[in-house]
Backbone bond lengths (Angstrom), bond angles and torsions (degrees), N, CA, C in turn:
res aa  C-N    CA-C-N  psi(-1)  N-CA   C-N-CA  omega(-1)  CA-C   N-CA-C  phi
1 X - - - 1.452 - - 1.524 109.46 -
2 X 1.309 117.06 136.67 1.456 121.57 -179.70 1.514 110.34 -76.82
3 X 1.308 116.36 144.55 1.460 121.78 179.07 1.505 108.92 -133.37
4 X 1.320 116.94 136.32 1.455 121.88 175.14 1.526 107.92 -104.20
5 X 1.338 116.86 127.65 1.444 122.47 -175.52 1.528 110.71 -106.23
6 X 1.323 116.13 141.30 1.452 121.88 167.90 1.519 106.08 -104.76
7 X 1.307 116.58 120.82 1.455 120.47 -169.54 1.521 112.76 -103.17
8 X 1.321 114.96 145.97 1.458 122.29 173.19 1.527 107.31 -84.13
9 X 1.309 116.67 116.52 1.467 119.88 -176.98 1.526 112.59 -98.28
10 X 1.318 116.43 17.43 1.456 119.53 -177.76 1.519 112.01 -72.31
11 X 1.325 117.54 -24.97 1.455 120.78 179.40 1.510 110.00 -105.47
12 X 1.313 116.77 166.38 1.458 120.37 -176.31 1.505 112.73 -104.83
13 X 1.331 118.01 -65.80 1.464 120.20 -174.29 1.523 112.32 -63.84
14 X 1.324 116.91 -31.07 1.467 119.06 -175.29 1.515 113.46 -85.29
15 X 1.317 117.67 -5.08 1.454 120.18 -174.69 1.522 110.37 -102.99
16 X 1.330 118.48 111.85 1.463 120.07 -179.18 1.515 113.22 -65.51
17 X 1.316 118.40 -44.29 1.462 121.57 -176.68 1.512 109.34 -158.61
18 X 1.324 119.37 143.11 1.461 120.89 179.00 1.519 113.27 -81.98
19 X 1.333 117.46 -2.48 1.463 120.80 -175.39 1.525 109.90 -111.23
20 X 1.339 118.60 121.14 1.469 119.66 176.14 1.519 110.29 -60.37
21 X 1.327 116.80 133.79 1.457 121.59 -178.29 1.521 109.47 -134.84
22 X 1.313 117.03 151.17 1.442 122.02 -179.82 1.523 108.87 -92.39
23 X 1.319 116.18 130.69 1.458 121.67 -178.55 1.535 110.05 -67.87
24 X 1.321 115.63 136.25 1.466 120.85 174.08 1.531 109.32 -64.97
25 X 1.322 115.95 149.87 1.460 121.44 179.67 1.524 110.01 -119.71
26 X 1.327 115.93 163.80 1.459 120.52 177.15 1.534 111.51 -59.85
27 X 1.355 120.10 -47.06 1.466 118.79 177.23 1.521 113.14 -59.56
28 X 1.334 117.36 -34.65 1.469 119.70 178.50 1.526 110.81 -66.39
29 X 1.331 116.90 -36.62 1.464 120.64 176.50 1.522 110.22 -65.88
30 X 1.319 117.12 -45.24 1.466 121.27 -178.87 1.525 111.03 -59.93
31 X 1.336 116.45 -38.22 1.473 120.48 -178.88 1.516 113.12 -67.25
32 X 1.306 117.60 -12.81 1.474 120.49 179.72 1.525 112.51 -83.68
33 X 1.329 117.70 -0.88 1.460 120.52 176.89 1.526 109.94 -53.80
34 X 1.330 116.40 123.35 1.458 121.00 178.76 1.513 114.91 75.28
35 X 1.325 117.51 3.30 1.460 121.27 -179.06 1.515 112.02 -108.34
36 X 1.322 116.08 -143.81 1.460 120.53 179.18 1.516 109.32 -59.96
37 X 1.336 118.29 129.66 1.468 120.35 -176.65 1.528 112.54 -58.40
38 X 1.317 114.73 142.02 1.461 122.50 178.98 1.527 109.83 -81.62
39 X 1.325 115.44 140.35 1.461 121.72 -179.71 1.517 108.63 -109.41
40 X 1.321 115.46 125.97 1.467 120.87 -178.12 1.512 109.93 -139.59
41 X 1.315 117.04 136.02 1.455 123.39 173.77 1.520 108.63 -135.80
42 X 1.324 115.74 158.51 1.454 118.74 173.94 1.526 109.39 -80.17
43 X 1.320 115.45 154.36 1.468 122.40 173.53 1.509 107.45 -149.13
44 X 1.320 115.84 144.85 1.465 120.77 -177.25 1.521 113.23 -129.32
45 X 1.332 117.09 -13.20 1.463 120.95 -177.66 1.513 110.09 -132.31
46 X 1.338 115.44 162.34 1.456 120.14 -178.78 1.533 110.54 -64.09
47 X 1.315 117.58 -43.03 1.473 119.69 -176.49 1.513 111.53 -66.71
48 X 1.324 117.66 -41.01 1.460 119.34 176.26 1.521 110.25 -62.34
49 X 1.310 117.00 -41.39 1.464 120.28 178.37 1.520 111.25 -60.86
50 X 1.327 116.89 -40.41 1.471 120.54 178.17 1.523 111.27 -57.11
51 X 1.331 116.07 -42.49 1.453 120.67 -175.76 1.526 112.12 -74.99
52 X 1.320 116.88 -35.22 1.469 120.38 -176.33 1.518 112.87 -84.79
53 X 1.306 117.52 -29.29 1.462 123.17 -169.24 1.528 115.29 -51.36
54 X 1.334 119.84 -45.05 1.469 118.38 -178.04 1.525 114.31 -66.36
55 X 1.322 116.63 -16.37 1.464 120.77 -174.01 1.520 113.50 -106.14
56 X 1.319 118.21 -6.04 1.459 122.01 -172.23 1.526 111.65 -118.97
57 X 1.321 115.25 143.88 1.455 121.09 171.09 1.521 110.55 -81.33
58 X 1.320 116.16 -33.67 1.457 121.77 179.26 1.522 110.32 -138.23
59 X 1.330 115.76 144.60 1.453 122.65 170.83 1.518 107.16 -116.20
60 X 1.334 115.65 128.09 1.450 121.46 179.49 1.518 109.71 -103.67
61 X 1.333 115.79 118.69 1.458 120.49 170.92 1.525 105.31 -83.17
62 X 1.313 115.33 88.41 1.448 121.19 -169.93 1.521 112.86 -83.11
63 X 1.331 115.79 149.34 1.461 118.27 173.54 1.527 110.81 -71.42
64 X 1.327 116.34 -0.43 1.461 121.35 169.49 1.519 111.33 -61.47
65 X 1.333 117.61 -11.51 1.462 120.30 173.63 1.527 110.75 -58.77
66 X 1.329 117.16 -18.89 1.458 120.54 175.89 1.520 110.56 -53.95
67 X 1.333 116.15 -52.96 1.470 120.23 -179.93 1.518 111.87 -81.24
68 X 1.342 116.85 -41.47 1.463 121.43 -171.62 1.526 111.75 -70.84
69 X 1.315 117.32 -43.92 1.464 121.54 -175.04 1.520 112.06 -98.13
70 X 1.315 117.15 -42.80 1.467 120.64 -169.44 1.531 114.25 -103.77
71 X 1.324 118.85 -6.18 1.455 120.48 178.03 1.517 114.10 68.45
72 X 1.338 116.81 27.24 1.457 120.92 179.68 1.527 110.34 -84.01
73 X 1.313 118.61 158.12 1.465 121.01 -175.57 1.524 114.36 -75.80
74 X 1.337 117.23 -21.51 1.464 121.47 179.87 1.513 108.67 -155.26
75 X 1.335 115.81 179.04 1.459 119.54 178.90 1.517 112.81 -83.99
76 X 1.318 118.41 -7.04 1.468 121.74 -175.26 1.530 113.40 -57.91
77 X 1.346 120.94 -40.09 1.473 119.70 -176.58 1.536 115.35 -75.16
78 X 1.309 118.80 -5.46 1.469 120.82 -175.08 1.524 110.45 -62.85
79 X 1.348 115.76 142.33 1.456 121.67 -177.83 1.526 110.72 -113.59
80 X 1.323 115.42 164.40 1.461 121.01 174.07 1.527 111.10 -60.08
81 X 1.322 116.08 -36.56 1.460 119.78 -179.31 1.535 111.05 -62.70
82 X 1.326 116.41 -41.28 1.467 119.92 176.46 1.525 111.02 -60.76
83 X 1.336 115.97 -48.84 1.462 120.23 -176.79 1.525 111.21 -64.29
84 X 1.332 117.21 -38.18 1.462 120.48 -179.98 1.524 110.81 -66.40
85 X 1.326 117.21 -43.26 1.458 120.17 -178.01 1.523 111.60 -64.18
86 X 1.326 116.51 -47.62 1.464 119.66 -178.72 1.529 110.88 -73.15
87 X 1.316 117.87 -34.45 1.453 120.54 177.40 1.509 112.23 -61.83
88 X 1.336 117.01 -43.07 1.464 120.65 178.42 1.519 110.98 -62.78
89 X 1.332 116.68 -38.93 1.474 120.06 179.43 1.532 110.89 -64.45
90 X 1.329 117.05 -42.37 1.470 120.06 -179.57 1.519 111.19 -66.76
91 X 1.327 117.14 -39.57 1.472 119.15 177.65 1.523 109.97 -63.60
92 X 1.323 117.84 -41.93 1.466 120.61 178.79 1.519 112.05 -63.15
93 X 1.331 116.89 -29.34 1.457 120.37 -177.43 1.507 114.85 -91.76
94 X 1.333 118.65 3.04 1.464 120.49 -175.84 1.528 109.89 -131.45
95 X 1.354 114.04 151.45 1.458 119.36 178.72 1.525 112.36 -136.73
96 X 1.307 117.04 -1.24 1.469 120.94 -177.06 1.529 111.98 -120.24
97 X 1.312 117.31 -51.21 1.464 121.23 -172.78 1.524 111.64 -72.03
98 X 1.323 115.43 147.39 1.458 122.05 169.63 1.525 107.58 -72.38
99 X 1.322 117.53 126.92 1.465 121.13 -178.35 1.528 109.55 -98.41
100 X 1.336 115.46 124.01 1.459 123.84 179.34 1.523 107.99 -115.44
101 X 1.327 117.26 136.88 1.457 121.12 -178.55 1.519 109.93 -117.04
102 X 1.318 115.94 132.33 1.470 120.85 175.13 1.521 110.58 -67.59
103 X 1.318 115.43 137.08 1.463 121.39 169.37 1.531 107.23 -82.42
104 X 1.334 118.64 122.24 1.460 118.97 -176.51 1.523 112.85 -73.69
105 X 1.317 115.09 158.18 1.464 122.05 179.26 1.527 109.94 -54.34
106 X 1.335 115.41 133.15 1.454 120.82 178.07 1.511 115.28 89.70
107 X 1.346 116.48 -2.14 1.469 119.15 -176.19 1.520 113.21 -102.24
108 X 1.347 117.33 -2.01 1.468 118.97 -175.41 1.522 114.73 -148.08
109 X 1.311 118.80 -12.93 1.462 120.52 -171.28 1.526 113.84 -74.93
110 X 1.326 118.43 -28.04 1.458 120.89 -171.34 1.523 112.78 -66.23
111 X 1.329 116.64 -38.80 1.469 120.14 -178.08 1.517 109.76 -167.24
112 X 1.335 117.32 158.12 1.464 119.25 173.94 1.521 112.23 -58.67
113 X 1.315 117.41 -33.91 1.464 120.63 179.86 1.529 110.87 -65.87
114 X 1.343 116.33 -41.53 1.458 119.56 176.58 1.524 110.19 -62.39
115 X 1.323 116.31 -42.91 1.460 120.89 -179.91 1.523 110.94 -62.05
116 X 1.337 117.21 -41.73 1.454 119.58 179.28 1.525 111.37 -63.25
117 X 1.314 117.63 -44.48 1.464 120.39 179.64 1.528 110.87 -60.84
118 X 1.326 116.69 -42.62 1.471 120.47 -179.47 1.533 111.01 -67.93
119 X 1.335 116.38 -45.52 1.461 120.10 -178.23 1.524 111.07 -66.28
120 X 1.324 117.05 -41.50 1.460 120.58 179.24 1.526 110.24 -61.68
121 X 1.315 116.63 -40.56 1.463 120.01 177.43 1.526 111.60 -61.16
122 X 1.339 116.14 -46.26 1.462 119.41 -178.93 1.530 111.47 -61.58
123 X 1.332 117.26 -44.74 1.451 119.58 -178.19 1.525 111.25 -68.40
124 X 1.330 117.58 -38.29 1.467 120.96 178.80 1.525 112.05 -65.65
125 X 1.320 116.19 -43.91 1.465 120.56 -172.92 1.520 112.98 -81.16
126 X 1.331 117.93 -17.41 1.471 119.87 -175.03 1.524 114.20 -114.23
127 X 1.323 117.67 -30.04 1.455 120.03 -172.18 1.511 112.87 83.13
128 X 1.337 118.02 7.60 1.463 121.67 176.91 1.530 110.01 -66.95
129 X 1.332 115.70 165.92 1.463 120.82 -175.37 1.512 114.14 -100.26
130 X 1.327 118.09 -18.68 1.466 119.62 -172.61 1.520 109.67 -158.42
131 X 1.337 114.47 164.23 1.459 121.01 174.35 1.524 109.00 -121.08
132 X 1.319 115.47 160.64 1.457 121.45 175.61 1.519 108.63 -124.02
133 X 1.319 116.13 137.88 1.453 119.65 176.15 1.518 109.76 -136.90
134 X 1.323 115.09 150.80 1.457 122.37 -177.86 1.517 110.57 -90.85
135 X 1.338 115.29 152.13 1.463 119.94 174.61 1.512 112.18 120.97
136 X 1.325 115.45 157.54 1.463 121.36 -176.12 1.508 113.23 -111.33
137 X 1.327 115.55 -116.23 1.457 120.68 -174.58 1.522 112.25 -57.44
138 X 1.316 117.72 -37.90 1.463 120.76 -178.79 1.525 112.07 -64.11
139 X 1.340 117.16 -29.04 1.449 120.83 -177.17 1.524 112.77 -97.57
140 X 1.327 118.19 -3.40 1.465 121.04 -177.93 1.534 112.34 -57.75
141 X 1.339 120.24 -43.35 1.466 118.70 176.85 1.521 113.25 -59.83
142 X 1.328 116.76 -35.55 1.460 120.52 178.56 1.526 110.36 -68.53
143 X 1.326 116.82 -41.83 1.458 120.07 176.98 1.528 110.18 -58.07
144 X 1.312 115.62 -47.71 1.471 119.95 -179.63 1.545 110.89 -61.68
145 X 1.315 116.49 -42.31 1.469 121.68 179.68 1.533 110.84 -58.27
146 X 1.327 116.29 -45.04 1.467 120.35 -179.33 1.515 111.50 -68.32
147 X 1.333 116.85 -47.85 1.460 120.65 -177.19 1.527 110.81 -61.07
148 X 1.320 116.61 -40.92 1.467 120.16 -179.83 1.521 112.06 -66.40
149 X 1.330 117.11 -16.62 1.458 121.93 179.56 1.518 112.03 -108.63
150 X 1.323 116.01 18.32 1.461 120.23 169.73 1.506 116.73 89.07
151 X 1.322 117.51 17.24 1.464 120.22 179.35 1.527 109.32 -112.56
152 X 1.332 117.83 110.21 1.474 119.88 177.87 1.529 110.63 -64.86
153 X 1.329 115.32 137.76 1.468 121.04 -176.37 1.524 110.37 -125.62
154 X 1.320 115.36 131.60 1.463 122.67 168.99 1.515 107.61 -100.93
155 X 1.329 117.24 129.51 1.448 121.27 179.01 1.514 111.97 -86.16
156 X 1.337 116.16 173.46 1.464 121.95 -179.35 1.516 107.84 -155.13
157 X 1.342 116.54 115.08 1.463 121.37 -177.69 1.534 110.00 -128.72
158 X 1.322 114.48 171.82 1.469 120.22 -178.79 1.513 109.16 92.06
159 X 1.330 116.23 -125.55 1.456 121.36 173.66 1.524 107.81 -75.70
160 X 1.324 115.91 112.62 1.469 121.24 -178.91 1.520 108.21 -112.39
161 X 1.343 117.59 103.57 1.469 121.01 -171.22 1.521 114.94 -58.14
162 X 1.335 118.11 -28.89 1.460 118.82 179.77 1.523 111.87 -66.28
163 X 1.330 116.57 -20.80 1.463 121.57 179.93 1.519 111.88 -98.65
164 X 1.340 117.00 24.13 1.467 120.78 -175.25 1.525 111.56 -58.64
165 X 1.338 117.56 -33.26 1.468 119.55 -178.61 1.521 112.41 -69.46
166 X 1.336 116.23 -28.12 1.454 120.77 176.35 1.519 110.60 -82.69
167 X 1.332 115.79 -42.39 1.469 120.63 -177.50 1.522 112.26 -71.06
168 X 1.338 116.54 -26.65 1.454 120.06 179.30 1.511 114.15 84.10
169 X 1.322 117.79 14.12 1.459 120.81 178.48 1.509 111.17 148.45
170 X 1.337 114.88 -171.30 1.463 121.36 -173.68 1.532 112.75 -110.15
171 X 1.322 117.23 24.86 1.459 120.26 179.46 1.516 112.63 -70.17
172 X 1.329 115.70 161.86 1.466 121.44 -179.87 1.521 110.42 -61.66
173 X 1.321 115.06 144.65 1.454 121.26 -178.58 1.526 111.06 -105.48
174 X 1.338 115.56 157.32 1.460 120.59 174.50 1.498 114.85 91.50
175 X 1.318 117.88 23.67 1.464 120.21 -178.47 1.518 112.80 -81.82
176 X 1.320 117.70 -13.34 1.453 120.65 174.68 1.533 109.17 -109.64
177 X 1.329 118.42 152.26 1.461 120.24 179.79 1.517 112.64 -57.23
178 X 1.348 116.53 -37.16 1.455 120.41 -178.94 1.533 111.16 -66.18
179 X 1.314 116.23 -45.49 1.462 118.80 -179.38 1.525 111.01 -69.06
180 X 1.317 117.35 -37.23 1.465 121.14 177.96 1.529 110.26 -60.60
181 X 1.341 116.15 -45.98 1.456 120.23 179.67 1.520 111.02 -63.04
182 X 1.324 116.60 -37.23 1.476 120.79 -180.00 1.525 110.53 -65.83
183 X 1.315 118.57 -41.37 1.468 121.48 -179.29 1.528 110.36 -65.43
184 X 1.323 117.04 -42.75 1.475 120.17 177.81 1.524 110.01 -62.66
185 X 1.339 116.54 -43.26 1.468 120.36 178.87 1.533 110.81 -63.69
186 X 1.321 116.77 -38.53 1.463 120.79 177.51 1.526 110.81 -60.20
187 X 1.321 116.27 -48.02 1.460 121.18 -179.03 1.523 111.06 -62.11
188 X 1.322 115.93 -42.44 1.473 119.78 -179.77 1.531 110.27 -63.13
189 X 1.324 117.00 -42.31 1.463 120.95 -179.24 1.522 111.64 -64.07
190 X 1.323 116.80 -42.67 1.463 120.49 179.99 1.523 110.61 -66.86
191 X 1.332 116.61 -41.02 1.469 120.04 178.80 1.528 110.81 -64.30
192 X 1.318 116.74 -44.88 1.461 119.88 -179.67 1.521 112.17 -66.93
193 X 1.333 117.04 -22.95 1.456 121.05 177.48 1.519 112.24 -77.73
194 X 1.337 116.76 -12.02 1.455 119.62 175.18 1.502 117.04 117.48
195 X 1.343 118.65 6.39 1.462 119.44 177.44 1.522 110.14 -59.26
196 X 1.338 117.17 137.60 1.465 120.00 -178.18 1.522 111.92 -84.27
197 X 1.334 117.20 -13.89 1.471 122.94 176.62 1.526 107.40 -164.50
198 X 1.329 115.55 160.77 1.458 120.20 -178.72 1.526 109.20 -136.08
199 X 1.318 116.56 126.63 1.463 122.02 170.89 1.526 107.90 -81.44
200 X 1.328 115.75 130.72 1.460 122.21 174.57 1.520 107.41 -114.04
201 X 1.325 116.58 113.61 1.468 119.81 -172.63 1.522 111.66 -117.32
202 X 1.336 114.68 135.73 1.459 121.70 167.52 1.500 115.66 55.43
203 X 1.345 117.51 50.35 1.463 121.04 178.94 1.525 109.31 -122.72
204 X 1.325 116.47 159.33 1.466 119.28 173.87 1.532 107.69 -65.50
205 X 1.314 116.36 144.49 1.464 120.77 -166.57 1.526 115.20 -57.18
206 X 1.340 120.71 -41.53 1.473 118.13 -178.57 1.522 113.89 -56.48
207 X 1.319 117.83 -29.94 1.465 120.54 178.22 1.518 110.09 -65.30
208 X 1.325 116.44 -46.03 1.457 120.13 -179.12 1.519 111.26 -62.99
209 X 1.332 116.61 -40.02 1.463 120.52 178.71 1.528 109.99 -64.67
210 X 1.333 116.92 -44.17 1.462 121.11 -179.57 1.522 111.49 -62.22
211 X 1.333 116.95 -42.81 1.462 120.42 179.36 1.516 110.49 -64.57
212 X 1.334 116.98 -45.05 1.459 121.15 -179.07 1.519 111.02 -59.90
213 X 1.311 116.40 -37.93 1.463 120.27 179.70 1.527 112.73 -77.70
214 X 1.343 116.36 -17.48 1.463 120.19 -174.60 1.529 113.67 -94.10
215 X 1.333 116.86 -44.06 1.466 119.74 -172.42 1.524 111.28 -87.41
216 X 1.324 115.27 154.02 1.466 120.51 -177.73 1.513 112.41 -83.67
217 X 1.327 117.88 -19.43 1.462 120.19 -178.07 1.529 110.30 -92.62
218 X 1.336 117.73 161.29 1.466 120.47 177.69 1.519 112.19 -63.98
219 X 1.324 115.64 146.32 1.454 122.19 174.00 1.527 108.51 -108.62
220 X 1.320 115.84 141.27 1.462 122.69 179.59 1.517 108.00 -117.92
221 X 1.310 117.20 114.40 1.447 121.11 -175.11 1.512 113.42 -89.88
222 X 1.324 115.31 145.54 1.464 122.83 167.86 1.532 105.03 -146.53
223 X 1.309 115.60 102.90 1.456 119.05 -171.15 1.506 110.72 69.74
224 X 1.338 117.31 42.93 1.463 121.37 -174.18 1.525 110.30 -130.22
225 X 1.335 118.06 -80.76 1.467 121.17 -178.95 1.509 109.68 -165.67
226 X 1.334 115.79 147.54 1.468 120.92 173.39 1.518 111.15 -68.83
227 X 1.340 117.50 -12.19 1.451 121.52 179.30 1.527 112.33 -82.66
228 X 1.319 118.10 -5.39 1.464 120.34 173.61 1.524 109.27 -64.05
229 X 1.330 115.98 163.92 1.455 120.36 -177.69 1.518 113.04 -76.75
230 X 1.309 117.59 -6.85 1.459 121.91 177.23 1.510 109.50 -171.45
231 X 1.325 115.55 178.51 1.463 121.08 -178.99 1.526 109.56 -137.54
232 X 1.342 115.10 151.98 1.455 121.62 173.92 1.520 108.69 -138.16
233 X 1.316 116.19 145.85 1.462 122.67 171.15 1.522 108.89 -139.55
234 X 1.319 115.80 156.59 1.461 120.73 170.06 1.527 106.63 -72.33
235 X 1.326 116.50 123.86 1.459 120.52 -170.77 1.526 111.84 -59.96
236 X 1.322 117.97 -38.24 1.464 119.81 -179.49 1.515 111.79 -65.85
237 X 1.332 117.28 -30.65 1.460 120.58 176.28 1.518 111.14 -68.53
238 X 1.327 116.67 -48.47 1.469 118.90 -176.25 1.533 112.09 -71.38
239 X 1.336 117.59 -19.67 1.459 120.69 177.04 1.523 112.63 -87.87
240 X 1.330 117.04 -4.94 1.458 120.10 178.12 1.519 113.53 78.21
241 X 1.318 116.79 34.54 1.469 120.05 178.68 1.526 112.48 -80.14
242 X 1.337 116.27 -17.18 1.467 120.06 -179.36 1.522 109.89 -123.53
243 X 1.334 115.61 145.78 1.455 119.98 -179.40 1.523 111.74 -73.99
244 X 1.324 116.70 -35.40 1.466 120.81 -178.80 1.520 109.82 -109.26
245 X 1.317 115.94 127.86 1.457 121.43 177.78 1.527 109.72 -137.68
246 X 1.311 115.45 167.38 1.465 120.56 177.74 1.523 110.86 -68.19
247 X 1.320 116.37 158.96 1.459 122.65 179.41 1.519 112.14 -54.31
248 X 1.326 116.98 -35.43 1.465 120.05 -173.29 1.530 113.60 -80.01
249 X 1.317 117.87 -1.46 1.468 120.73 -179.29 1.518 110.42 -86.51
250 X 1.317 116.38 132.87 1.455 121.83 168.33 1.520 107.59 -107.27
251 X 1.330 116.19 126.92 1.469 121.23 -179.98 1.524 108.71 -87.30
252 X 1.317 116.21 116.39 1.454 122.00 -179.54 1.520 112.43 -92.16
253 X 1.312 117.44 -5.52 1.460 121.71 178.09 1.530 107.83 -160.70
254 X 1.320 116.02 170.40 1.460 122.14 172.96 1.525 107.19 -117.83
255 X 1.321 115.75 59.70 1.451 120.25 -175.44 1.521 110.92 -63.55
256 X 1.318 117.33 -34.28 1.452 119.88 176.87 1.519 112.07 -59.80
257 X 1.320 115.98 -44.90 1.456 120.35 178.34 1.517 112.22 -65.28
258 X 1.327 116.43 -38.75 1.459 120.22 -179.49 1.522 111.76 -69.96
259 X 1.319 117.44 -36.08 1.464 120.60 176.46 1.531 110.11 -65.91
260 X 1.336 115.64 -43.81 1.463 119.04 179.02 1.526 111.02 -61.37
261 X 1.339 116.55 -40.64 1.474 120.53 179.58 1.525 110.39 -65.80
262 X 1.321 117.26 -40.15 1.459 120.00 178.94 1.520 110.96 -66.03
263 X 1.329 117.51 -40.36 1.454 121.01 178.40 1.530 110.91 -64.89
264 X 1.338 115.72 -38.14 1.463 119.99 178.11 1.527 110.82 -64.36
265 X 1.337 116.78 -42.58 1.467 120.59 178.95 1.522 111.31 -64.56
266 X 1.325 116.02 -41.59 1.465 120.75 177.68 1.524 110.95 -61.28
267 X 1.342 115.52 -47.90 1.461 119.78 -179.06 1.529 111.04 -59.46
268 X 1.340 116.48 -40.58 1.456 120.05 179.14 1.510 112.31 -62.60
269 X 1.319 117.01 -42.61 1.472 120.52 -179.37 1.531 111.75 -69.16
270 X 1.326 116.39 -36.81 1.462 119.02 177.46 1.531 109.86 -63.93
271 X 1.329 117.41 -46.34 1.467 121.04 -178.50 1.523 111.86 -65.41
272 X 1.332 115.97 -30.80 1.466 119.93 179.45 1.523 112.17 -88.01
273 X 1.319 117.17 2.02 1.465 123.80 -176.38 1.534 111.69 58.13
274 X 1.320 115.50 29.86 1.469 120.52 176.12 1.518 111.39 -88.97
275 X 1.323 116.77 -16.47 1.469 122.64 174.83 1.518 108.48 -125.92
276 X 1.339 117.76 133.01 1.462 126.70 2.90 1.525 112.13 -80.98
277 X 1.346 113.98 149.34 1.440 120.38 176.24 1.516 110.48 -97.41
278 X 1.317 115.80 -174.74 1.477 120.21 -176.59 1.536 111.41 -60.65
279 X 1.341 116.69 -31.05 1.476 119.67 -178.77 1.524 111.63 -68.55
280 X 1.317 118.40 -23.14 1.457 121.55 -177.90 1.528 113.56 -99.87
281 X 1.348 118.04 2.60 1.459 121.42 -176.37 1.520 110.94 -110.73
282 X 1.318 115.36 157.47 1.467 121.77 179.29 1.533 109.26 -98.17
283 X 1.337 117.03 115.91 1.457 119.79 -178.83 1.528 111.45 -70.67
284 X 1.326 115.44 151.96 1.468 119.32 175.32 1.519 110.39 -68.56
285 X 1.329 117.06 147.97 1.465 119.93 177.40 1.520 110.30 -69.53
286 X 1.337 115.17 144.55 1.480 119.43 176.90 1.521 110.20 -72.76
C-alpha cells in the first residue's frame, strides 16, 4: 500500500527529503512496460538512498554489497542478515522509490518453502516491497510459489553472478545460439510464473531486445540494451568509486578520485597544524 509522509525537516542527517512523496508500487512499475524507461540504481545505506531516491523509480539493495561494502570476492558469501540490515537502512532513507532486495545465494534455491521463509523475513525486517532472485526455468516454480503467496518477485537472467562458479567468470552470455535460446526461454518462464520485472544482465544485445519484445513484464537492462524497459547500475560503479569496472558501466563521476583528493588535503592540513582552525574551535567564554 502506498503511503504519503509528512516529514519533520528540523534535523539534517535523519531527514531523507523535505518533500512528501508517494512510494512507487509494483503495479505502477508494471504499467511502465513499453513506456517511459524505468530508472534503477543500487543502494546499501540510508544516506545513499536519500540522495538517489528522488531520481529513481526503484532502489535495489543488491547482493553486490559483497564487493562494494565488504570487499568479498563474489556475492556467494552474502547472508540474509547482511541483506536485512542494509535493506532496512535503504527503506528508512527512501520515500519514493520501490525498494527491492536481493535474495542471497543459498536462501531460496533448495525449495519454494525455503524461498518463502527467506523472502518473508526480508520483507518483514526491512519494509521493502519486493525481492529479486536469480535463475530461469529452474526457478520459475519458486517465483510462482512466492507470487501466489503475496511476495512480489523480480527475476534475473543472463549473467547471474551467484552462479559465477558454474559460469566460470563474468563474461557476456548468449554468444552461442543454444545459450541465447536458453536465456530467452528462462526469461519467458520467469515472466509467465508471475515476476513483475526481470533484470537482464551481461548478454549480447539481440537477446535483450528479443526478451523485451516477448515478455509482458518490464525488463531492466544492465549490460543488455537501451531497448529494455529500464536500466540499473551499481551506484558505486557509475560514481567512479572503482578503477576497474565492467564494459557496460558508464562512469558519471570520479567520486573515488575526489574522495582521495579530499583525504589528501585533510591529511596535509592536519600535519601542518592548519586544521582545526579558529572556525572549527569553541572559544572560551568572556
